C-alpha positions, 0 to 999 in steps of 0.5 A: 333455827334459834327461835325454834330452839328457844320455843322448844326450851321454853315449852320444856321449862313450862312443862316442868314447872306445871307438872306434878313431881313425884317424891321418887323424882325428888329423893332418888338422886339425893344420897348424902345425909347433908343433901337430904337435910338441905332438900328437906329444908328447901321443902320446909321453906317452900311450903307452909307447914301449917296446912295439913297437906304441907305437913303430910308432904314433909312427913312423906318426904322425910320418910322417903329420904329415910331421915333419922327419927327426930331430924325433921323436927330438929331441922324445922326448929333450927330453920324457925330460929334462923328466921326469927333471928333474921327478923330480930336483926332486921327490926334492930337495923330498921330502928337504929 
């Protein structure tokens, strides 16, 4: 029935959301350099890079995807600049 199917789907989704995901599961399907950068940026935005565990995860992710030396630092700087530019734009818009 539809209710049973919905319950199974909900259980499956809840299981995916609560279980640990390995770096291999994240990186294995990512083969293009563009996509590797996008995955790295998504992780950067999703976690706080200030905490040691977050920094360690980002380092491990970059290593697992074999990002070129310095690319992760470049991506983080570009992301931070984009965030700051958005904040500046929002402040200007709110003040105007």
